[in-house]
N, CA, C and O atoms as a GROMACS GRO file, in nm:
protein
  544
    1UNK      N    1  -2.209  -1.467  -1.237
    1UNK     CA    2  -2.081  -1.373  -1.184
    1UNK      C    3  -2.054  -1.406  -1.070
    1UNK      O    4  -2.122  -1.374  -0.972
    2UNK      N    5  -1.887  -1.516  -1.065
    2UNK     CA    6  -1.811  -1.482  -0.986
    2UNK      C    7  -1.786  -1.342  -0.942
    2UNK      O    8  -1.675  -1.330  -0.994
    3UNK      N    9  -1.815  -1.180  -0.860
    3UNK     CA   10  -1.707  -1.121  -0.843
    3UNK      C   11  -1.599  -1.112  -0.673
    3UNK      O   12  -1.636  -1.144  -0.560
    4UNK      N   13  -1.474  -1.062  -0.714
    4UNK     CA   14  -1.396  -1.086  -0.643
    4UNK      C   15  -1.351  -1.208  -0.624
    4UNK      O   16  -1.371  -1.275  -0.522
    5UNK      N   17  -1.297  -1.238  -0.706
    5UNK     CA   18  -1.195  -1.350  -0.760
    5UNK      C   19  -1.049  -1.369  -0.747
    5UNK      O   20  -0.973  -1.459  -0.712
    6UNK      N   21  -1.040  -1.180  -0.814
    6UNK     CA   22  -0.876  -1.186  -0.823
    6UNK      C   23  -0.907  -1.083  -0.754
    6UNK      O   24  -0.997  -1.016  -0.804
    7UNK      N   25  -0.867  -1.046  -0.661
    7UNK     CA   26  -0.942  -1.035  -0.514
    7UNK      C   27  -0.875  -1.126  -0.410
    7UNK      O   28  -0.793  -1.111  -0.319
    8UNK      N   29  -0.969  -1.262  -0.482
    8UNK     CA   30  -0.863  -1.398  -0.358
    8UNK      C   31  -0.733  -1.397  -0.434
    8UNK      O   32  -0.623  -1.379  -0.381
    9UNK      N   33  -0.754  -1.417  -0.554
    9UNK     CA   34  -0.612  -1.470  -0.618
    9UNK      C   35  -0.519  -1.349  -0.496
    9UNK      O   36  -0.468  -1.389  -0.391
   10UNK      N   37  -0.518  -1.286  -0.517
   10UNK     CA   38  -0.416  -1.137  -0.440
   10UNK      C   39  -0.394  -1.183  -0.327
   10UNK      O   40  -0.280  -1.190  -0.279
   11UNK      N   41  -0.507  -1.225  -0.263
   11UNK     CA   42  -0.530  -1.288  -0.121
   11UNK      C   43  -0.379  -1.407  -0.065
   11UNK      O   44  -0.278  -1.420   0.005
   12UNK      N   45  -0.466  -1.463  -0.158
   12UNK     CA   46  -0.382  -1.575  -0.181
   12UNK      C   47  -0.198  -1.651  -0.188
   12UNK      O   48  -0.115  -1.739  -0.164
   13UNK      N   49  -0.242  -1.513  -0.246
   13UNK     CA   50  -0.115  -1.565  -0.377
   13UNK      C   51  -0.024  -1.490  -0.303
   13UNK      O   52   0.075  -1.558  -0.278
   14UNK      N   53  -0.017  -1.333  -0.242
   14UNK     CA   54   0.129  -1.238  -0.200
   14UNK      C   55   0.070  -1.225  -0.095
   14UNK      O   56   0.145  -1.130  -0.074
   15UNK      N   57  -0.038  -1.229   0.056
   15UNK     CA   58   0.011  -1.254   0.151
   15UNK      C   59   0.059  -1.338   0.212
   15UNK      O   60   0.120  -1.326   0.319
   16UNK      N   61   0.046  -1.403   0.171
   16UNK     CA   62   0.191  -1.578   0.324
   16UNK      C   63   0.303  -1.519   0.279
   16UNK      O   64   0.390  -1.502   0.364
   17UNK      N   65   0.326  -1.482   0.165
   17UNK     CA   66   0.488  -1.422   0.100
   17UNK      C   67   0.484  -1.312   0.289
   17UNK      O   68   0.515  -1.364   0.396
   18UNK      N   69   0.422  -1.112   0.270
   18UNK     CA   70   0.359  -1.060   0.374
   18UNK      C   71   0.394  -1.087   0.484
   18UNK      O   72   0.489  -1.040   0.548
   19UNK      N   73   0.282  -1.203   0.527
   19UNK     CA   74   0.254  -1.161   0.606
   19UNK      C   75   0.436  -1.236   0.763
   19UNK      O   76   0.485  -1.161   0.847
   20UNK      N   77   0.470  -1.363   0.746
   20UNK     CA   78   0.647  -1.322   0.724
   20UNK      C   79   0.703  -1.204   0.807
   20UNK      O   80   0.723  -1.160   0.920
   21UNK      N   81   0.717  -1.178   0.645
   21UNK     CA   82   0.783  -1.030   0.660
   21UNK      C   83   0.761  -0.876   0.803
   21UNK      O   84   0.807  -0.807   0.893
   22UNK      N   85   0.622  -0.924   0.690
   22UNK     CA   86   0.544  -0.763   0.809
   22UNK      C   87   0.473  -0.810   1.006
   22UNK      O   88   0.411  -0.742   1.087
   23UNK      N   89   0.527  -0.959   1.012
   23UNK     CA   90   0.471  -0.999   1.170
   23UNK      C   91   0.454  -0.888   1.248
   23UNK      O   92   0.355  -0.834   1.298
   24UNK      N   93   0.646  -0.853   1.245
   24UNK     CA   94   0.691  -0.821   1.423
   24UNK      C   95   0.692  -0.640   1.317
   24UNK      O   96   0.686  -0.572   1.215
   25UNK      N   97   0.699  -0.653   1.407
   25UNK     CA   98   0.767  -0.427   1.399
   25UNK      C   99   0.907  -0.475   1.370
   25UNK      O  100   0.951  -0.573   1.430
   26UNK      N  101   1.018  -0.376   1.233
   26UNK     CA  102   1.101  -0.423   1.223
   26UNK      C  103   1.179  -0.272   1.313
   26UNK      O  104   1.174  -0.176   1.237
   27UNK      N  105   1.251  -0.232   1.464
   27UNK     CA  106   1.310  -0.126   1.459
   27UNK      C  107   1.467  -0.082   1.376
   27UNK      O  108   1.522   0.013   1.432
   28UNK      N  109   1.512  -0.115   1.302
   28UNK     CA  110   1.647  -0.101   1.259
   28UNK      C  111   1.593  -0.110   1.089
   28UNK      O  112   1.669  -0.040   1.023
   29UNK      N  113   1.488  -0.173   1.005
   29UNK     CA  114   1.423  -0.030   0.951
   29UNK      C  115   1.367   0.004   0.950
   29UNK      O  116   1.329   0.004   0.833
   30UNK      N  117   1.254   0.092   1.051
   30UNK     CA  118   1.254   0.215   1.068
   30UNK      C  119   1.323   0.313   1.104
   30UNK      O  120   1.292   0.428   1.076
   31UNK      N  121   1.465   0.269   1.198
   31UNK     CA  122   1.580   0.386   1.155
   31UNK      C  123   1.590   0.417   0.963
   31UNK      O  124   1.528   0.516   0.922
   32UNK      N  125   1.662   0.335   0.866
   32UNK     CA  126   1.624   0.348   0.830
   32UNK      C  127   1.579   0.422   0.701
   32UNK      O  128   1.635   0.493   0.617
   33UNK      N  129   1.445   0.372   0.724
   33UNK     CA  130   1.333   0.419   0.657
   33UNK      C  131   1.395   0.606   0.705
   33UNK      O  132   1.437   0.691   0.627
   34UNK      N  133   1.379   0.616   0.858
   34UNK     CA  134   1.278   0.791   0.889
   34UNK      C  135   1.474   0.813   0.866
   34UNK      O  136   1.447   0.883   0.768
   35UNK      N  137   1.608   0.814   0.868
   35UNK     CA  138   1.696   0.804   0.778
   35UNK      C  139   1.705   0.904   0.665
   35UNK      O  140   1.744   1.016   0.632
   36UNK      N  141   1.611   0.741   0.606
   36UNK     CA  142   1.640   0.796   0.438
   36UNK      C  143   1.531   0.903   0.454
   36UNK      O  144   1.536   0.943   0.570
   37UNK      N  145   1.485   0.933   0.421
   37UNK     CA  146   1.341   1.036   0.491
   37UNK      C  147   1.423   1.134   0.490
   37UNK      O  148   1.451   1.170   0.376
   38UNK      N  149   1.488   1.211   0.597
   38UNK     CA  150   1.546   1.323   0.656
   38UNK      C  151   1.660   1.279   0.520
   38UNK      O  152   1.701   1.365   0.442
   39UNK      N  153   1.688   1.177   0.513
   39UNK     CA  154   1.874   1.302   0.334
   39UNK      C  155   1.781   1.296   0.227
   39UNK      O  156   1.828   1.356   0.130
   40UNK      N  157   1.661   1.247   0.203
   40UNK     CA  158   1.592   1.310   0.088
   40UNK      C  159   1.543   1.414   0.095
   40UNK      O  160   1.529   1.489  -0.001
   41UNK      N  161   1.494   1.446   0.250
   41UNK     CA  162   1.457   1.606   0.232
   41UNK      C  163   1.560   1.691   0.269
   41UNK      O  164   1.547   1.810   0.242
   42UNK      N  165   1.679   1.646   0.335
   42UNK     CA  166   1.799   1.782   0.273
   42UNK      C  167   1.800   1.797   0.219
   42UNK      O  168   1.767   1.905   0.169
   43UNK      N  169   1.871   1.624   0.130
   43UNK     CA  170   1.846   1.672  -0.031
   43UNK      C  171   1.801   1.780  -0.124
   43UNK      O  172   1.872   1.847  -0.200
   44UNK      N  173   1.610   1.789  -0.097
   44UNK     CA  174   1.564   1.787  -0.169
   44UNK      C  175   1.583   1.980  -0.082
   44UNK      O  176   1.613   2.067  -0.164
   45UNK      N  177   1.574   2.004  -0.004
   45UNK     CA  178   1.676   2.150   0.037
   45UNK      C  179   1.739   2.141   0.003
   45UNK      O  180   1.712   2.174  -0.113
   46UNK      N  181   1.882   2.103   0.006
   46UNK     CA  182   1.954   2.181  -0.095
   46UNK      C  183   2.005   2.195  -0.243
   46UNK      O  184   2.117   2.222  -0.287
   47UNK      N  185   1.884   2.168  -0.305
   47UNK     CA  186   1.832   2.150  -0.449
   47UNK      C  187   1.815   2.243  -0.446
   47UNK      O  188   1.867   2.326  -0.520
   48UNK      N  189   1.738   2.265  -0.362
   48UNK     CA  190   1.664   2.391  -0.385
   48UNK      C  191   1.704   2.542  -0.380
   48UNK      O  192   1.679   2.632  -0.460
   49UNK      N  193   1.775   2.543  -0.258
   49UNK     CA  194   1.902   2.620  -0.204
   49UNK      C  195   2.019   2.659  -0.324
   49UNK      O  196   2.071   2.763  -0.365
   50UNK      N  197   2.024   2.572  -0.342
   50UNK     CA  198   2.195   2.573  -0.413
   50UNK      C  199   2.172   2.625  -0.592
   50UNK      O  200   2.060   2.678  -0.590
   51UNK      N  201   2.209   2.632  -0.694
   51UNK     CA  202   2.173   2.673  -0.819
   51UNK      C  203   2.238   2.555  -0.830
   51UNK      O  204   2.327   2.536  -0.748
   52UNK      N  205   2.209   2.441  -0.938
   52UNK     CA  206   2.326   2.358  -1.010
   52UNK      C  207   2.302   2.246  -0.921
   52UNK      O  208   2.280   2.156  -1.002
   53UNK      N  209   2.295   2.207  -0.831
   53UNK     CA  210   2.371   2.105  -0.683
   53UNK      C  211   2.285   1.986  -0.840
   53UNK      O  212   2.189   2.000  -0.916
   54UNK      N  213   2.374   1.897  -0.819
   54UNK     CA  214   2.385   1.774  -0.858
   54UNK      C  215   2.326   1.639  -0.853
   54UNK      O  216   2.335   1.539  -0.925
   55UNK      N  217   2.266   1.668  -0.753
   55UNK     CA  218   2.232   1.545  -0.604
   55UNK      C  219   2.087   1.534  -0.601
   55UNK      O  220   2.034   1.597  -0.509
   56UNK      N  221   2.002   1.465  -0.686
   56UNK     CA  222   1.916   1.525  -0.720
   56UNK      C  223   1.815   1.371  -0.622
   56UNK      O  224   1.852   1.263  -0.668
   57UNK      N  225   1.700   1.353  -0.501
   57UNK     CA  226   1.636   1.331  -0.425
   57UNK      C  227   1.568   1.188  -0.483
   57UNK      O  228   1.547   1.094  -0.406
   58UNK      N  229   1.545   1.184  -0.588
   58UNK     CA  230   1.503   1.077  -0.668
   58UNK      C  231   1.634   0.965  -0.688
   58UNK      O  232   1.622   0.854  -0.738
   59UNK      N  233   1.688   0.991  -0.665
   59UNK     CA  234   1.862   0.894  -0.745
   59UNK      C  235   1.848   0.813  -0.636
   59UNK      O  236   1.901   0.703  -0.654
   60UNK      N  237   1.758   0.838  -0.455
   60UNK     CA  238   1.771   0.822  -0.333
   60UNK      C  239   1.648   0.657  -0.324
   60UNK      O  240   1.645   0.549  -0.265
   61UNK      N  241   1.594   0.710  -0.391
   61UNK     CA  242   1.488   0.660  -0.410
   61UNK      C  243   1.454   0.521  -0.519
   61UNK      O  244   1.374   0.432  -0.488
   62UNK      N  245   1.532   0.526  -0.647
   62UNK     CA  246   1.611   0.455  -0.757
   62UNK      C  247   1.664   0.370  -0.659
   62UNK      O  248   1.612   0.278  -0.595
   63UNK      N  249   1.848   0.450  -0.658
   63UNK     CA  250   1.904   0.386  -0.622
   63UNK      C  251   1.914   0.300  -0.533
   63UNK      O  252   2.012   0.227  -0.538
   64UNK      N  253   1.807   0.282  -0.416
   64UNK     CA  254   1.754   0.133  -0.284
   64UNK      C  255   1.681   0.052  -0.370
   64UNK      O  256   1.716  -0.065  -0.376
   65UNK      N  257   1.588   0.088  -0.436
   65UNK     CA  258   1.456  -0.039  -0.538
   65UNK      C  259   1.543  -0.152  -0.550
   65UNK      O  260   1.662  -0.177  -0.570
   66UNK      N  261   1.471  -0.191  -0.538
   66UNK     CA  262   1.493  -0.371  -0.593
   66UNK      C  263   1.431  -0.337  -0.745
   66UNK      O  264   1.503  -0.392  -0.829
   67UNK      N  265   1.346  -0.282  -0.791
   67UNK     CA  266   1.328  -0.280  -0.935
   67UNK      C  267   1.484  -0.235  -1.020
   67UNK      O  268   1.562  -0.146  -0.988
   68UNK      N  269   1.492  -0.307  -1.108
   68UNK     CA  270   1.630  -0.298  -1.247
   68UNK      C  271   1.597  -0.121  -1.235
   68UNK      O  272   1.503  -0.056  -1.189
   69UNK      N  273   1.763  -0.074  -1.322
   69UNK     CA  274   1.703   0.018  -1.301
   69UNK      C  275   1.694   0.091  -1.480
   69UNK      O  276   1.697   0.208  -1.518
   70UNK      N  277   1.684  -0.040  -1.557
   70UNK     CA  278   1.645   0.038  -1.685
   70UNK      C  279   1.514   0.074  -1.673
   70UNK      O  280   1.462   0.179  -1.712
   71UNK      N  281   1.459  -0.026  -1.613
   71UNK     CA  282   1.260   0.085  -1.594
   71UNK      C  283   1.262   0.205  -1.619
   71UNK      O  284   1.214   0.266  -1.714
   72UNK      N  285   1.312   0.237  -1.542
   72UNK     CA  286   1.305   0.400  -1.547
   72UNK      C  287   1.446   0.504  -1.652
   72UNK      O  288   1.436   0.627  -1.655
   73UNK      N  289   1.550   0.441  -1.716
   73UNK     CA  290   1.618   0.512  -1.770
   73UNK      C  291   1.599   0.568  -1.859
   73UNK      O  292   1.652   0.678  -1.874
   74UNK      N  293   1.530   0.526  -1.937
   74UNK     CA  294   1.466   0.578  -2.114
   74UNK      C  295   1.379   0.755  -2.048
   74UNK      O  296   1.378   0.876  -2.069
   75UNK      N  297   1.326   0.661  -1.975
   75UNK     CA  298   1.197   0.815  -1.906
   75UNK      C  299   1.231   0.935  -1.868
   75UNK      O  300   1.206   1.054  -1.890
   76UNK      N  301   1.319   0.845  -1.781
   76UNK     CA  302   1.404   0.961  -1.696
   76UNK      C  303   1.457   1.084  -1.800
   76UNK      O  304   1.447   1.207  -1.804
   77UNK      N  305   1.529   0.958  -1.892
   77UNK     CA  306   1.654   1.027  -2.030
   77UNK      C  307   1.585   1.165  -2.061
   77UNK      O  308   1.638   1.275  -2.044
   78UNK      N  309   1.392   1.128  -2.136
   78UNK     CA  310   1.322   1.201  -2.200
   78UNK      C  311   1.293   1.268  -2.179
   78UNK      O  312   1.298   1.372  -2.245
   79UNK      N  313   1.246   1.254  -2.076
   79UNK     CA  314   1.210   1.410  -1.966
   79UNK      C  315   1.303   1.503  -1.946
   79UNK      O  316   1.270   1.622  -1.941
   80UNK      N  317   1.436   1.461  -1.933
   80UNK     CA  318   1.575   1.539  -1.902
   80UNK      C  319   1.541   1.676  -2.021
   80UNK      O  320   1.534   1.798  -2.005
   81UNK      N  321   1.518   1.551  -2.196
   81UNK     CA  322   1.579   1.563  -2.280
   81UNK      C  323   1.431   1.702  -2.292
   81UNK      O  324   1.456   1.805  -2.355
   82UNK      N  325   1.325   1.688  -2.241
   82UNK     CA  326   1.171   1.747  -2.337
   82UNK      C  327   1.262   1.868  -2.253
   82UNK      O  328   1.340   1.941  -2.315
   83UNK      N  329   1.240   1.878  -2.091
   83UNK     CA  330   1.280   1.984  -1.990
   83UNK      C  331   1.375   2.114  -2.122
   83UNK      O  332   1.357   2.229  -2.161
   84UNK      N  333   1.470   2.007  -2.144
   84UNK     CA  334   1.676   2.110  -2.164
   84UNK      C  335   1.540   2.120  -2.273
   84UNK      O  336   1.466   2.032  -2.228
   85UNK      N  337   1.486   2.167  -2.366
   85UNK     CA  338   1.473   2.171  -2.459
   85UNK      C  339   1.385   2.267  -2.438
   85UNK      O  340   1.426   2.371  -2.489
   86UNK      N  341   1.209   2.288  -2.351
   86UNK     CA  342   1.191   2.430  -2.301
   86UNK      C  343   1.234   2.472  -2.283
   86UNK      O  344   1.210   2.579  -2.340
   87UNK      N  345   1.366   2.483  -2.182
   87UNK     CA  346   1.390   2.570  -2.168
   87UNK      C  347   1.480   2.630  -2.186
   87UNK      O  348   1.499   2.742  -2.138
   88UNK      N  349   1.603   2.535  -2.305
   88UNK     CA  350   1.575   2.630  -2.433
   88UNK      C  351   1.582   2.706  -2.500
   88UNK      O  352   1.648   2.809  -2.518
   89UNK      N  353   1.454   2.614  -2.570
   89UNK     CA  354   1.441   2.739  -2.637
   89UNK      C  355   1.264   2.809  -2.589
   89UNK      O  356   1.264   2.879  -2.488
   90UNK      N  357   1.224   2.803  -2.610
   90UNK     CA  358   1.031   2.854  -2.419
   90UNK      C  359   1.101   2.910  -2.333
   90UNK      O  360   1.039   2.963  -2.240
   91UNK      N  361   1.217   2.916  -2.334
   91UNK     CA  362   1.284   3.017  -2.081
   91UNK      C  363   1.204   2.911  -2.025
   91UNK      O  364   1.229   2.792  -2.047
   92UNK      N  365   1.085   2.962  -1.934
   92UNK     CA  366   1.091   2.971  -1.799
   92UNK      C  367   0.863   2.936  -1.866
   92UNK      O  368   0.767   2.859  -1.866
   93UNK      N  369   0.928   3.092  -1.911
   93UNK     CA  370   0.730   3.087  -1.974
   93UNK      C  371   0.761   2.972  -2.026
   93UNK      O  372   0.708   2.905  -1.938
   94UNK      N  373   0.799   2.905  -2.088
   94UNK     CA  374   0.728   2.757  -2.221
   94UNK      C  375   0.720   2.638  -2.054
   94UNK      O  376   0.618   2.590  -2.004
   95UNK      N  377   0.900   2.618  -1.996
   95UNK     CA  378   0.804   2.516  -1.906
   95UNK      C  379   0.694   2.515  -1.868
   95UNK      O  380   0.598   2.444  -1.899
   96UNK      N  381   0.713   2.649  -1.754
   96UNK     CA  382   0.598   2.631  -1.702
   96UNK      C  383   0.429   2.600  -1.738
   96UNK      O  384   0.323   2.561  -1.691
   97UNK      N  385   0.501   2.653  -1.868
   97UNK     CA  386   0.323   2.577  -1.896
   97UNK      C  387   0.312   2.455  -1.991
   97UNK      O  388   0.205   2.399  -2.018
   98UNK      N  389   0.408   2.426  -2.028
   98UNK     CA  390   0.440   2.256  -1.998
   98UNK      C  391   0.423   2.110  -1.902
   98UNK      O  392   0.430   1.987  -1.905
   99UNK      N  393   0.400   2.210  -1.828
   99UNK     CA  394   0.433   2.144  -1.612
   99UNK      C  395   0.291   2.054  -1.640
   99UNK      O  396   0.293   1.934  -1.614
  100UNK      N  397   0.195   2.104  -1.684
  100UNK     CA  398   0.066   2.078  -1.655
  100UNK      C  399   0.022   1.864  -1.792
  100UNK      O  400  -0.009   1.747  -1.773
  101UNK      N  401   0.050   1.953  -1.898
  101UNK     CA  402   0.042   1.795  -1.975
  101UNK      C  403   0.116   1.717  -1.961
  101UNK      O  404   0.078   1.618  -2.023
  102UNK      N  405   0.260   1.687  -1.883
  102UNK     CA  406   0.382   1.637  -1.794
  102UNK      C  407   0.308   1.595  -1.645
  102UNK      O  408   0.335   1.490  -1.586
  103UNK      N  409   0.255   1.651  -1.618
  103UNK     CA  410   0.143   1.593  -1.469
  103UNK      C  411   0.087   1.496  -1.585
  103UNK      O  412   0.128   1.387  -1.626
  104UNK      N  413  -0.029   1.581  -1.623
  104UNK     CA  414  -0.113   1.494  -1.805
  104UNK      C  415  -0.099   1.291  -1.756
  104UNK      O  416  -0.147   1.182  -1.723
  105UNK      N  417   0.015   1.385  -1.793
  105UNK     CA  418   0.089   1.139  -1.884
  105UNK      C  419   0.110   1.110  -1.767
  105UNK      O  420   0.092   0.988  -1.764
  106UNK      N  421   0.148   1.159  -1.624
  106UNK     CA  422   0.166   1.079  -1.499
  106UNK      C  423   0.008   0.974  -1.505
  106UNK      O  424  -0.019   0.854  -1.512
  107UNK      N  425  -0.063   1.097  -1.499
  107UNK     CA  426  -0.210   1.088  -1.462
  107UNK      C  427  -0.228   1.015  -1.519
  107UNK      O  428  -0.172   0.913  -1.479
  108UNK      N  429  -0.303   1.000  -1.634
  108UNK     CA  430  -0.332   0.899  -1.750
  108UNK      C  431  -0.251   0.767  -1.773
  108UNK      O  432  -0.300   0.665  -1.823
  109UNK      N  433  -0.096   0.782  -1.721
  109UNK     CA  434  -0.024   0.670  -1.656
  109UNK      C  435  -0.156   0.595  -1.614
  109UNK      O  436  -0.261   0.552  -1.663
  110UNK      N  437  -0.073   0.606  -1.466
  110UNK     CA  438  -0.188   0.541  -1.378
  110UNK      C  439  -0.376   0.530  -1.379
  110UNK      O  440  -0.414   0.496  -1.267
  111UNK      N  441  -0.439   0.542  -1.432
  111UNK     CA  442  -0.560   0.591  -1.377
  111UNK      C  443  -0.569   0.498  -1.555
  111UNK      O  444  -0.674   0.518  -1.617
  112UNK      N  445  -0.487   0.426  -1.608
  112UNK     CA  446  -0.466   0.352  -1.750
  112UNK      C  447  -0.451   0.188  -1.719
  112UNK      O  448  -0.475   0.091  -1.791
  113UNK      N  449  -0.403   0.198  -1.593
  113UNK     CA  450  -0.338   0.103  -1.512
  113UNK      C  451  -0.495   0.078  -1.458
  113UNK      O  452  -0.543  -0.028  -1.499
  114UNK      N  453  -0.572   0.149  -1.383
  114UNK     CA  454  -0.644   0.093  -1.265
  114UNK      C  455  -0.763   0.055  -1.405
  114UNK      O  456  -0.819  -0.055  -1.406
  115UNK      N  457  -0.786   0.146  -1.500
  115UNK     CA  458  -0.863   0.104  -1.574
  115UNK      C  459  -0.889  -0.042  -1.631
  115UNK      O  460  -1.001  -0.090  -1.648
  116UNK      N  461  -0.768  -0.108  -1.658
  116UNK     CA  462  -0.693  -0.253  -1.677
  116UNK      C  463  -0.721  -0.385  -1.600
  116UNK      O  464  -0.721  -0.502  -1.638
  117UNK      N  465  -0.746  -0.330  -1.475
  117UNK     CA  466  -0.680  -0.399  -1.280
  117UNK      C  467  -0.860  -0.406  -1.320
  117UNK      O  468  -0.888  -0.526  -1.317
  118UNK      N  469  -0.934  -0.360  -1.339
  118UNK     CA  470  -1.142  -0.273  -1.318
  118UNK      C  471  -1.162  -0.368  -1.419
  118UNK      O  472  -1.225  -0.472  -1.399
  119UNK      N  473  -1.112  -0.339  -1.525
  119UNK     CA  474  -1.168  -0.478  -1.684
  119UNK      C  475  -1.076  -0.521  -1.661
  119UNK      O  476  -0.985  -0.439  -1.668
  120UNK      N  477  -1.052  -0.598  -1.640
  120UNK     CA  478  -0.986  -0.772  -1.584
  120UNK      C  479  -1.111  -0.829  -1.439
  120UNK      O  480  -1.157  -0.943  -1.439
  121UNK      N  481  -1.135  -0.755  -1.362
  121UNK     CA  482  -1.189  -0.807  -1.296
  121UNK      C  483  -1.310  -0.763  -1.330
  121UNK      O  484  -1.295  -0.655  -1.272
  122UNK      N  485  -1.419  -0.755  -1.377
  122UNK     CA  486  -1.513  -0.673  -1.460
  122UNK      C  487  -1.577  -0.819  -1.580
  122UNK      O  488  -1.674  -0.893  -1.594
  123UNK      N  489  -1.497  -0.802  -1.616
  123UNK     CA  490  -1.484  -0.977  -1.750
  123UNK      C  491  -1.451  -1.115  -1.672
  123UNK      O  492  -1.496  -1.220  -1.717
  124UNK      N  493  -1.369  -1.113  -1.549
  124UNK     CA  494  -1.320  -1.221  -1.492
  124UNK      C  495  -1.240  -1.312  -1.609
  124UNK      O  496  -1.274  -1.417  -1.664
  125UNK      N  497  -1.148  -1.246  -1.621
  125UNK     CA  498  -1.022  -1.240  -1.686
  125UNK      C  499  -0.868  -1.209  -1.643
  125UNK      O  500  -0.868  -1.154  -1.533
  126UNK      N  501  -0.780  -1.220  -1.677
  126UNK     CA  502  -0.651  -1.206  -1.669
  126UNK      C  503  -0.612  -1.039  -1.738
  126UNK      O  504  -0.660  -0.927  -1.719
  127UNK      N  505  -0.567  -1.061  -1.771
  127UNK     CA  506  -0.524  -0.916  -1.804
  127UNK      C  507  -0.390  -0.830  -1.711
  127UNK      O  508  -0.350  -0.874  -1.603
  128UNK      N  509  -0.342  -0.726  -1.764
  128UNK     CA  510  -0.154  -0.739  -1.775
  128UNK      C  511  -0.179  -0.582  -1.651
  128UNK      O  512  -0.220  -0.466  -1.644
  129UNK      N  513  -0.089  -0.744  -1.538
  129UNK     CA  514  -0.113  -0.621  -1.397
  129UNK      C  515  -0.028  -0.517  -1.324
  129UNK      O  516   0.078  -0.513  -1.262
  130UNK      N  517  -0.106  -0.452  -1.356
  130UNK     CA  518  -0.044  -0.289  -1.395
  130UNK      C  519   0.069  -0.259  -1.254
  130UNK      O  520   0.170  -0.193  -1.277
  131UNK      N  521   0.048  -0.303  -1.138
  131UNK     CA  522   0.106  -0.228  -1.031
  131UNK      C  523   0.140  -0.371  -0.917
  131UNK      O  524   0.112  -0.374  -0.798
  132UNK      N  525   0.215  -0.494  -1.006
  132UNK     CA  526   0.193  -0.665  -0.924
  132UNK      C  527   0.302  -0.646  -1.060
  132UNK      O  528   0.354  -0.539  -1.028
  133UNK      N  529   0.340  -0.669  -1.136
  133UNK     CA  530   0.420  -0.697  -1.250
  133UNK      C  531   0.582  -0.725  -1.106
  133UNK      O  532   0.620  -0.842  -1.096
  134UNK      N  533   0.613  -0.679  -1.066
  134UNK     CA  534   0.748  -0.689  -0.997
  134UNK      C  535   0.785  -0.811  -0.863
  134UNK      O  536   0.884  -0.876  -0.828
  135UNK      N  537   0.594  -0.790  -0.799
  135UNK     CA  538   0.654  -0.906  -0.730
  135UNK      C  539   0.603  -1.026  -0.757
  135UNK      O  540   0.485  -1.057  -0.736
  136UNK      N  541   0.665  -1.076  -0.791
  136UNK     CA  542   0.613  -1.238  -0.831
  136UNK      C  543   0.725  -1.325  -0.850
  136UNK      O  544   0.707  -1.443  -0.879
   0.00000   0.00000   0.00000
C-alpha cells in the first residue's frame, strides 16, 4: 500500500502555483490585510455598541473573497430566518440554548470534510475534495 500518494498529488498540483505568488513579501498586500482586519474589528466594535447597526464584519470578508456569493447566500438566509424565529417565538433564552446546536452543525460539517479526506487517503481513491474544490 502506497501511503502519501494524495499528499504528493497536492504537492505537485498546487505548490508550483503558490511558489510564484508567495516567493517574496508583499508590503502593499500586508497593508491591505492589516487595514481590512482593523476595519473588521471596528465594524465588530460598532455592532456590539450600537443596537441595529446594519453592517456586519462577515460581509466584508464575503464581499472581498474570490468565491461566488451564491455559495453562502442560502446558508446565511436560513441562519437569519432561524435566528429570527428563535428570537421571535422563544426569546433570548431559546436563542441562547440553540446556539450550541448551530455551532455543532458547523463543527460537524468540518469534521465530515476531514473524514472524506482521510477516507480517500486511506482507501487510495479520489473522493470529494472538501477544502480544495475552489483552487483549480
